[in-house]
C-alpha positions in Angstrom: 129.7 126.4 133.3 128.9 125.5 137.0 130.1 122.0 138.3 126.8 121.8 140.0 125.0 122.2 136.9 127.0 119.8 134.7 126.2 117.0 137.8 122.7 117.8 137.4 122.5 117.0 133.9 124.6 113.5 134.4 121.5 111.5 134.2 119.6 113.3 131.9 117.9 111.1 128.9 117.8 113.1 125.3 114.4 112.5 124.7 111.1 114.5 125.2 109.7 114.0 128.9 106.2 113.7 127.3 106.7 111.3 124.6 109.2 108.8 126.9 106.9 108.6 129.9 103.9 107.5 127.4 106.1 104.5 126.0 106.1 103.2 122.2 104.0 105.1 120.0 100.8 103.0 119.2 100.8 100.3 116.2 100.2 102.1 112.5 99.3 101.6 109.4 101.2 103.2 106.2 99.5 104.3 103.3 100.0 101.8 100.5 98.6 101.6 97.1 95.5 103.9 95.8 92.8 105.5 97.5 90.1 107.9 97.1 88.6 110.2 99.7 86.6 113.5 100.3 89.1 114.8 102.6 93.0 114.1 103.0 94.4 115.9 105.9 98.4 115.9 105.7 100.1 116.3 109.4 99.4 114.5 112.7 99.9 117.1 115.1 97.2 119.0 117.0 96.3 120.8 114.3 95.7 117.9 112.1 94.0 115.9 114.5 91.4 118.7 115.1 90.7 119.0 111.7 89.6 115.5 111.1 87.4 115.8 114.4 85.7 118.9 113.6 85.2 117.7 109.6 83.9 114.6 111.3 81.0 116.3 113.2 80.4 118.4 110.0 80.2 115.5 107.6 79.7 112.6 109.5 79.3 110.2 106.3 82.7 111.2 104.6 85.4 109.7 103.9 88.2 111.4 105.7 92.2 110.2 105.8 95.0 111.5 107.8 98.8 111.1 106.2 101.5 111.6 109.1 105.1 111.4 108.0 106.4 109.9 111.5 104.2 109.1 114.3 101.0 111.5 115.3 102.2 114.3 117.9 105.8 113.0 117.7 106.9 116.5 116.7 106.4 120.0 118.1 102.6 118.5 119.8 104.4 116.2 121.9 106.9 118.2 123.2 105.8 121.8 124.2 105.3 122.9 127.7 101.4 122.2 127.3 100.0 125.6 128.2 96.9 125.8 126.8 96.3 129.3 126.4 92.7 131.5 126.3 94.2 133.4 123.1 94.3 132.3 119.3 96.4 135.5 118.8 99.8 135.4 121.0 97.7 136.8 124.3 96.4 140.7 125.1 99.1 142.4 124.5 100.0 141.0 121.3 96.9 141.4 119.9 96.1 145.0 121.3 99.8 146.3 119.8 99.4 144.6 116.2 95.7 144.1 115.6 93.9 146.7 117.5 90.5 147.0 115.6 89.7 143.7 115.7 91.3 143.0 119.2 88.1 142.7 121.2 87.0 139.9 118.8 89.9 138.2 118.9 90.1 138.2 122.7 86.6 137.1 122.8 87.0 134.4 120.1 90.0 132.9 122.1 88.5 132.6 125.2 85.5 131.0 123.6 88.0 128.4 121.7 89.2 127.6 125.2 85.6 126.7 126.4 85.2 124.2 123.2 88.0 122.9 123.5 87.3 121.8 127.2 84.2 120.8 126.2 85.8 118.5 123.8 87.8 117.4 126.1 84.8 116.3 128.3 82.7 115.2 125.7 85.1 112.7 123.6 86.6 111.5 127.4 90.1 112.8 126.0 92.5 111.6 129.3 95.1 114.3 128.8 95.4 115.6 132.1 93.8 119.0 131.2 93.6 121.4 134.1 92.1 125.2 133.9 93.9 126.5 137.2 95.5 129.3 135.9 99.0 130.6 134.9 101.2 133.2 137.0 103.4 135.7 134.9 106.0 136.6 137.2 108.9 139.7 136.9 112.2 140.3 138.1 113.2 144.1 137.1 111.1 147.2 137.2 110.6 147.6 133.6 108.9 143.7 133.9 106.5 145.5 136.7 105.5 148.2 135.1 104.9 145.6 132.4 102.6 143.5 134.5 101.0 146.6 135.8 100.4 148.0 132.1 98.4 143.8 131.5 96.6 144.5 134.7 95.1 147.7 133.6 94.2 145.9 129.8 92.6 142.8 131.5 90.5 144.8 133.8 89.2 147.1 130.9 88.7 143.9 129.0 87.3 142.3 132.3 89.6 139.2 132.3 89.9 138.1 135.8 93.5 139.0 137.4 95.3 139.3 140.6 98.3 141.7 141.1 100.9 140.1 143.5 103.8 141.2 145.0 105.8 140.4 148.6 104.4 137.8 150.9 101.7 137.8 148.6 103.2 136.4 145.7 105.7 134.1 148.1 102.3 132.9 148.8 102.1 131.3 145.6 105.7 130.9 144.1 108.6 131.8 146.4 112.1 132.6 144.5 114.4 135.5 145.1 114.6 136.4 141.7 110.9 137.6 141.7 109.4 140.9 143.0 105.7 140.6 141.4 103.4 138.7 139.7 100.1 138.9 137.8 97.8 135.4 138.4 95.0 135.1 135.8 92.7 132.1 136.6 91.6 131.6 133.2 94.4 129.2 132.0 94.7 125.9 131.3 97.4 123.0 131.3 97.2 119.7 129.8 99.9 116.8 128.4 100.7 117.1 124.9 101.6 113.7 124.5 98.8 112.5 126.1 96.3 115.1 124.0 97.8 114.2 120.7 97.4 110.1 121.6 94.0 110.6 122.4 92.9 112.9 119.5 94.5 110.0 117.3 92.0 107.3 119.4 89.2 109.4 118.6 89.6 109.8 114.9 90.1 106.3 114.9 86.8 105.6 117.0 84.6 108.0 114.7 86.2 106.1 111.3 88.9 108.8 110.2 91.7 106.6 108.7 95.2 107.4 110.0 98.2 106.7 108.2 101.4 107.1 109.7 105.3 106.7 108.6 104.1 107.7 105.4 105.6 110.9 104.3 104.0 113.1 101.2 106.2 114.0 98.9 103.9 115.8 96.2 100.6 117.2 95.7 99.1 117.7 92.3 96.2 119.4 91.5 93.9 117.6 88.2 90.6 118.8 87.2 88.2 117.5 89.7 90.6 116.0 92.3 94.1 116.6 94.0 96.6 114.0 94.2 98.8 113.4 97.1 102.1 111.2 96.2 103.3 108.9 99.2 106.2 106.7 99.7 103.9 103.9 98.8 101.3 105.1 97.1 99.1 107.6 96.6 95.8 109.7 98.0 93.0 111.1 95.6 90.7 113.9 97.3 88.3 116.2 96.5 90.0 118.5 99.1 93.4 118.8 101.4 94.0 120.6 104.2 97.8 121.0 105.2 98.5 120.8 108.7 102.2 120.3 108.5 103.7 123.1 110.9 107.0 124.3 110.0 107.4 121.7 107.1 106.3 123.6 104.1 107.8 121.7 101.3 103.7 121.0 99.9 103.4 125.3 100.1 106.4 126.6 98.9 105.2 129.9 98.2 105.1 130.2 102.1 108.6 129.0 102.8 109.7 132.9 103.6 106.4 133.7 105.9 107.4 131.1 108.6 111.1 130.2 110.3 111.9 127.6 112.6 113.0 128.3 116.2 114.4 125.5 118.5 113.4 125.8 121.8 114.7 123.6 125.1 113.6 121.9 127.7 114.5 120.3 131.2 112.5 117.9 133.4 113.6 117.3 136.9 113.3 113.9 138.4 110.1 113.7 140.8 110.0 116.2 143.9 108.7 115.4 147.2 105.8 117.4 148.6 108.3 119.2 151.1 110.5 120.1 148.4 107.7 121.7 146.3 106.2 123.3 149.3 109.8 125.1 149.9 108.7 127.0 146.8 105.3 127.4 148.1 103.9 126.1 144.4 101.0 124.1 145.8 98.2 124.6 142.8 98.4 123.1 139.3 99.1 126.4 137.6 101.2 127.3 135.0 104.2 130.2 135.5 106.3 132.3 133.2 108.5 135.2 133.8 108.3 138.1 131.9 111.5 138.7 129.9 111.8 139.0 126.0 114.1 135.9 126.7 111.9 134.2 129.3 111.3 130.8 131.0 108.3 128.8 131.6 107.5 126.4 134.1 104.9 123.7 134.8 104.5 120.8 137.1 104.0 117.4 135.5 101.3 114.6 137.1 104.3 112.6 138.9 105.5 116.1 140.4 108.5 117.1 138.1 109.4 120.5 137.3 109.5 121.3 133.5 111.5 124.3 132.9 111.7 125.7 129.7 112.7 128.4 127.6 114.8 131.4 127.5 117.3 130.3 124.2 115.4 130.3 121.1 117.7 129.2 118.4 117.2 130.2 114.7 120.1 127.8 112.3 121.2 129.2 109.0 119.1 128.9 106.3 116.1 127.5 108.5 117.9 124.1 108.8 115.6 121.3 110.3 117.4 118.5 111.4 116.6 116.5 114.6 119.8 116.9 115.7 119.5 120.3 116.8 117.1 119.7 119.4 120.2 118.6 121.7 122.2 121.5 122.4 124.3 120.9 125.5 125.3 124.4 126.2 121.3 125.3 126.4 121.0 122.5 128.6 123.8 123.7 131.1 122.2 127.4 131.0 118.8 126.6 131.8 120.0 124.1 134.7 122.2 127.2 136.0 119.3 129.4 135.4 116.8 126.6 137.6 119.4 126.9 140.4 119.6 130.6 140.7 115.6 130.7 140.4 115.4 128.0 143.2 118.2 127.7 145.7 116.0 125.6 147.8 116.5 123.1 145.1 120.0 123.6 143.9 120.8 119.9 144.5 117.9 118.6 142.3 118.7 116.5 139.3 117.5 116.5 135.6 115.9 113.4 134.2 115.2 114.4 130.6 116.7 117.3 127.9 115.2 117.8 124.6 114.1 120.2 122.6 111.7 120.9 119.6 111.0 123.2 116.7 108.4 126.6 116.9 106.9 127.7 113.3 107.5 131.5 114.2 105.9 134.0 112.0 107.1 137.7 111.8 103.5 139.1 113.5 104.1 136.0 116.1 100.3 135.2 115.3 99.1 131.9 112.8 97.6 132.6 109.7 95.0 130.5 107.1 94.7 130.3 103.6 93.4 128.5 100.7 94.6 128.3 96.7 93.4 125.9 93.9 90.0 127.3 94.1 89.4 126.8 97.6 90.3 122.8 97.4 93.4 123.2 99.6 93.8 125.1 102.6 96.2 125.2 105.5 97.5 127.4 108.8 100.6 127.9 109.7 102.9 130.0 112.4 101.7 129.3 115.9 104.5 130.5 117.4 104.6 128.6 120.3 100.8 128.9 120.8 99.4 126.3 118.9 97.9 124.1 121.9 95.0 125.6 121.9 95.1 128.2 119.1 95.5 124.9 116.5 91.7 124.0 117.4 90.7 127.0 116.1 92.9 127.1 113.4 91.2 123.5 112.1 88.0 125.4 112.3 88.9 127.9 109.8 90.7 125.6 107.4 87.5 123.8 107.1 85.4 126.6 106.9 87.7 127.8 103.7 87.4 124.2 102.2 83.5 124.5 102.5 83.4 127.6 101.2 81.7 129.4 104.7 82.2 132.9 104.9 82.3 133.0 109.1 83.7 135.4 111.8 86.4 133.5 111.6 87.4 133.8 107.9 86.8 137.4 107.7 89.4 137.9 110.8 92.3 140.0 109.4 94.6 138.3 111.5 93.9 134.9 109.8 93.5 136.4 106.2 96.6 138.2 105.7 99.7 136.9 105.3 103.0 137.9 107.5 105.8 140.2 106.2 107.7 137.3 105.0 111.7 136.9 106.2 114.3 137.9 103.7 116.9 135.7 102.1 119.8 134.6 103.5 122.4 135.5 104.7 120.2 138.3 105.1 117.7 136.7 107.3 119.9 135.3 109.8 121.6 138.3 110.1 118.5 140.5 111.3 117.2 137.5 113.5 120.7 138.1 115.2 120.5 141.6 115.9 116.7 141.4 116.6 118.1 138.9 119.5 120.3 141.0 120.6 118.5 143.8 121.4 115.9 141.8 123.2 118.5 140.4 124.9 119.7 144.2 125.7 116.0 145.2 126.8 115.9 142.6 129.1 119.3 143.6 130.9 118.4 147.5 130.8 114.7 147.9 130.2 115.4 150.0 127.0 114.4 149.3 123.6 116.4 149.6 120.8 115.4 151.4 117.1 116.0 148.2 115.2 113.2 147.0 117.6 111.1 150.1 117.5 111.5 149.9 113.7 110.0 146.3 113.4 107.2 147.5 115.9 106.1 150.2 113.7 105.6 147.7 110.5 103.9 144.5 112.9 106.8 142.2 113.1 108.1 140.7 116.1 110.6 137.7 117.3 109.0 135.8 120.3 108.2 132.6 121.0 
């Protein structure tokens, strides 16, 4: 634990940068008393808010109610890196490996979803700092370089624009002594996740959607002809219910073993000068990620900070959900040390914010959807760190299910097949720990061990 790293964290605020920068959440209403509606949505993150807006397009006269346990966008949706991918299936390599029969369809739909998301940003006037300037993946070891070359070949075969970079060509885009190769893809976006959540909320209210916050749903009951949601201060009687609760699966007990909480962590620097950013040759507003299993993701903010996150992906025993676990000093110190090794030019930079959030991870690293109660309840789960853009696609699929529509979305095997469940404790914790150790060893040696190869054969993975 270096003194320089500790010094760089002395003034880091233990809050998500995005939420702190946006200031206090807007005024809210609690759900009080009894109300009736055609559609009730549980969860005020990206998935729930998109569900509400897309439902309004389909059903202009319906009474739509969204209920959120805390503040809209206060959990995973407001804490992530804001990477907005042209994928609904965790990237091209994951798609080809896990879903070869429908890979081309998934890739096409992912690119189409990002196009439509950008159109919605423009149509709704969402001031979310949306920028579609690309992503640079970088490699630090021979096996990672080989992986980038393989990905380049896949991109070329699928018609995805990309540019392989080495030596001086890479240093013109990103100058770090750790990385010797990169692959730049232009069709990738970034946004401010907290602003996006607040703007989606604003758009919902403008379109007559009722939003009730700080109103946790304690029970979901099925009755002939209607569904009943019970909150702390009242109840909601609905014809149909969409569940967009991320890792909080109390209302979906049958799926508790299908996803696990993974705690992910990030830092932001103090605002940097143009000269400091020039010293690392990072001029554009594209995102960057390295190619390790334990990978880092980084991006610039509008006020010229660097957000630096990832690497540690922490599973708590018994899938514990606890806000206290979003602060992990040993991870923050590790991230600070790694930042200083990556950017010796910026070794004296201090960090302004240090925080964590929970990723709802499925064993196949992709989301899934489904319905029950005769199609009156539908859900989306398991975004595995890719929900900024995929949540919109999931919302449309949930509405297809609730409307009883058979569409290209609902026919996708990736979405309508429940992932392999995680085993019960203590086997769950032990198996995840073994998989993580195997991934760390592969980062060092470039060799994949027998356990990871076996998991690959069964379509099971561990990612964030």
